[in-house]
Each structure stands twice: as C-alpha cells, then as structure tokens.
N, C-alpha and C positions, 0 to 999 in steps of 0.2 A: 504494500500500500504506500501511497505517496505521503510523505511527511511535509506539512506546510512550513515555510520559512518563518522564523521568529521575527526577523527584521523586515522593515518595509523596503522592498526591492527598488521601488521608484526613487525613494530618497537616497538609497545607497548608490544607485546609478548616477543620479544627478550630481551628488557631491563628488563622486569619483571624477566625473568630467570636469567639474570646476576646480578640483584640487590638482589636476594635472599640471605639470611644469609649463607646458606650452599653451595652456588654456587662456583665452582672452576674456576678462570679466565682462559679463553682460547682465542686463536687468532680468530679474526673475519675479514672476507673480503667478504662483501655481498652487491650486488646491488639490490635495490628494486624500482620497478616502481609503480607510483601512477597515479591517473586520471590526465587528461590535460597535458600529456607528461612530468610530473614531475618525476625526478629521484633522489633517495637517495643512498648514499654510506655509509655503516657502516663498520668501520675498526678499527684495533688496530695497527697503523703504528709504534709506538715507544715502547709500552709496553702492555702486556695483561691486565693490570689494567686500561688503559686509552682508553676509547671508543670514537672515533671520528665519528660524524654524520654530513654528508654534504648533501646539497640539490642543485639541478640545476633546474631552472625555466626559461622557454622560455622568459617570459615577465619581467625578473628581472630588467632591466633598467627602465621600466615604474613604477614598484613597488617602486624602490628607489626614483624616482621622486615624488611619492605620499606619501612618509614618511615611507617606509617599515623598514628602518634601525632604526628609532626611536621606532617603535613598537617592533621589535625584541630585541632591547637593553632593553626595558622595561620588556620583558618576559624572556630573557635568560642572562641578564647582565654578571655575573661572569663566565659563561660557554662559552662565545663567544671567538673564536680563529681566527687566520688568515685563510681565506677560502682555502680549499684544491684545488690544481690545477685542473682546469676543472669544478669546482663547484662555486656557487655564495655565499654560506653562510655555515659556519661550527660552530658546538658547540662540546665541549669535556667534558666528564664526567670521573672523577677519582674514580674508585671503592673503593679506599682506603680512600676517603674523602667524603663519602656519608652522607646525613643527618641521624641523629641518630634515629629519629622517623619514624615508618613505614608509617604513614600518609603522612609525608613530602616526603618520597621516592616515594610513589604512585603519589603524585602531580607532582614531577619532571618527572616521566615516562609519565604522561598525557601531560605535557607541551611540552616535546620533540616530542611525537607522533603527536602533533598538529602543528608542524613546518610549514607545507604547509598552514594550515588554518590561522595562525597568519601572515605569509608573505602576503597572498592574502587579508587579512582584512584591510591593510593599506589604500587603496583608499576609501573603504567604511567608515572607521572611519573619514577620512579627509572630506568626503562629509557630514557625519552626523554633524561634527563640523561646517562646513560651513552653513548647514541648521539652526543650532542654532543661528549663527550670523545674518543670513538674517531674521530669524523669529523675533529676537529682534529688528532689524532695521525697519522691516515692521510694528511692533506694534506702532510706532510713527507716522504713516501716514495712510491716507485712501487709498483705492485701486487706486483712481485716482491721488492722489498727490504723491504717492511713486516714488522715483527716478527710472530711467530706469534700473539701475543695480539691484535694489531690485526686480522689477517686472519680469525681464527676468531670474533671478537666476544666479548661478555660472557657471563655465566652465564645459564642458563635459569631464570627465575623461575616456580615452579609454585604455582598457587593452587587448592587442592582445595575449591572452593566448593560443590559438590554431590556427592552420592554417586551414581555413581562418576565424575563428570565433573570435568574440570580445565581451567584456562586456563594456557597456557604463554606466556611472554613472553621474547624474546631480542633483545638489541640488537646490531647490527653497525655497522661504520663507514659503511655506505651505506643502512641500512634498519633497521626494527624489525619483527620477525616475531611475530605473535600467533596462537596455535594453540588452537582449542577442541576438546577431545575431547567427543563427544556420543553419547548412547545412543539408538538407534532400536529400541524394544522391539517394534515392529510392522513387517513388511516393507512394508506400504503407506506408512508414514511414510518409510521409506528411499527409496522411489521418488519421493515428493513432494519429499523433501529434495534429491535429485539434480536434479529439474526446477528447483527454486528456484535452486540454486547455478549451474546451467548458464545460467540467465537472468542471474544476476549477472555471469558471465563474458562473455556475449554483449553485455550492455548496455555493458560497458567497451570492447569492440571496436567497437561500433556508434557510440556517441555520447559516452559519459562517459569520456574519456581520462584524466582526473585521478583516477578511482576506484582504490582499492587493488586489487592482484591477489588473486583468490580461487581457492583450490585445494581439492579434495575428494578424499579417499582413505581406504581402509580400513586401510592400514598406517601406522605412525607415520612422520612426515616425517623427513628427514635431520637437521633441526635438533634433533630429540629423541634423537639417537643417544647411547646411554649413560645416558639417564634411566631409573631403575628403575621397575618396576611398570607398564610400558606393555602394552596389549593390542592384538594385531594379528590379521589374518585376516579371514574373512568372517562374523564374529560380529555382535553388536549395536553394538560401538564403531566410531565413524568419527571422522575428523580433518578439521577445516576450518581452512585456513590463510589468514590475511590478511597481505599484505606491504605495510607502510607505508613509502613512499618519502620522501625529504627534503622534498618539497612538503607532505606531511601532518604533518611534525614541527616546523614552524615555531612559535615562541612564540604567534603570532596564532591558529593553528588548533589548538593543543594541547588546550584545554578541550573544544571541540566534538568532536574526534576521540576523545578518551578517553570522553566521554559516549556517543557512538554505538557504539563498539566494545564497551563494557561490556554494553550491552543487546542485543547481537546474538543470543545464545542464546535469550533470552526472545522476541525478535522473530521469530526463525526458527521455533521450535516453535509459537508463537501462530498464525502464518500457515499452517503445515501443518494445524493443527487447524481453523482457519477455512475452509480450502479443502475439507477433508473434509466439514465440516458443510454447506457450500454445495452440494457435489456430491450429498450424501445428500438434501438438500431438493429438488434438481432431479429426482433419481430418484423420490422419493415423489410429486412433482407429476406427472411423466410417467406413473407407474403409475396415478394417479388419473384422468388423461385417458384412458388405455387402458380402464380399467374403465367409464368413462362411455360410451365408444364401444360397448363390448360390451352395456351395458344398453340403449342405443338400438337396437341391432341385434336384440334379442330381440322376437319377435312379441307384441303386446299380448293377442291372443286365439288360443290354439293350437287347432288342429283335433283333435277327439277321435274315435277309431274305436270303433264299436259293432258287435255281431253280432245277427243276427235268429235266430229259433228254428230256421230251416233251416240256419244256419251261415254265411249270407252276411254280409259286412261292409259297412258304409257309414260315412261320416264326417259328423259334425255340428259345427256351430259351438258353442263353449262359451259 
C-alpha cells in the first residue's frame, strides 16, 4: 500500500527552487491546500528575497492548549514572525541569509514543509511525556495499590481537526491510546473500511507482532466515557482505536510513530477511494469484454423472409 508523505510536497518543491544557487528571486503569492482542511499561504509581501509561509489550522486553539507553540518554537525559532492576518502561524525565510551548506539548506526546506506535521504533533508529544511520568509513578506500586490517578491514566486530549471528526489521545501508565472518530457517508465505504481494518488486525496476528493493536467499533470506546458530544449507534460515525505499547513510545521511535499515526485518517480514506476506483475500472473493463463477445456472436448477414403473391414465404440472403 502507498504511504502518504508527511511533508507538503508543493512547499518542498517551491522552496527547493528558490533556494537554488542560480535561482532569481521572484514574487510569490500562492495558496496551497493540504489534508484536514489545512491551508498554507506562501508570499513575498515586502521583498522578493523574503518568503513568508503561513498556515491556518481549524483546531489551532486546541493545539496551542496542548503545547503547539513550544514545539514550533523548538523547530523554527529564529524564523518565526508575527502571524499573517487570517492565519495562525507564520515563518519567514530571507534568501539573502540562507545557511551556507547545502545540507543545512535541505534540512531547512524539510522542516518548513513539515509545518503541519510539527503543529499536529504537539498533543501526541504531550501524551507521550505524560505516559513516561505515569509509567515511572506506577513502577513504585503494585496494580492494586497504585493511586486512582495512576490506574485511570491522564486526561483525554481531543483534537477537532475536521468537521465532524476528532482525534482523541489518552495516556496511561502502560500505553497511549489514540482514537479516531471517522464518518462513512456511504455504506460501501463502511464495508471497505471494515475489510481494511480486519487486514490490519490479521497482519498483526500473522507476522507483525510489534504493530499496535487496532480496534473498530460503532460505539464510543470505554476510554471516551464521559467525553461530551460523542455519537454512537449504527449511524455514519465509527471509532478506530490504536493502542500504542511501551515499545512504540521509546524516544528513538517517537518521531516516526507520531508521523505515521497523524496521517492514518488520510491514508485510510485514500485507500478506500483507490480501491473503489480500481474495482469500478475492473467492472467497466469486464463489461467491455462482454459487449465485445456479444458483437462477435451477432451474424454478419441475417436471413430475410419474403412472401410470394400466393402467400408462401421463403428466405433470402441479405
């Protein structure tokens, strides 16, 4: 299966062209749409050599609540400027003051193209840090004697990143649970979704023992008990749960795990649509084959029936 890129490819391509040694500075005013209703604006409002990259995210207030500003400060420190009007966060690059080494230029391009990824990573990083604290606290108790706060885990972080879909993240002393609420507006999509998720579960049982546990249900999981505004029943809303165990939460694997889990919803729905398109193309090709067989079975010259004056009939070749 195809894995979607974490970075915005258009931003990456545009900055690489502008960062080239022989590039001529030109004016830019370009809007770029990304997954999850995220919008970028790349422009040169003051000078052709100063490129401003701004991002607008629907769930920005929630990301700020969960530490997005600290993460972005860590990643973009000296490049951060006052947000452009109508956008949530902006960075600015001066083409006359770029790093000297090509490798450093490439790293800067990569970091800026990952702007959405880094902003969305904040609640995951916060939950991973909370898991480490709870894990340390739980190591001093038995499962029966542990305080209630350690047994129940931390708060549920809700990121309302799409209408009406949400990502829920909950840290415990032995795991981090990530729950996606997703809408299947078409019953066929629901069937495809179940097949995909069953394959996720089967692959884990067959060969990939280190993969997270994947659960699928129409009712809200127990981890979301008490969270307001949840929809349940056999409607369009479904819940997909990933259980990340300690082996997924090590500092060495944190970056990759967060990147993968962020793009799951887009990856999931992309492959549902790709599968439907593939099946439809197979159906059209099969129908074309059947029509060709029917055309070959039709006689080239049909016999015609005529009558004589006395009323008798006879057949002639046309």
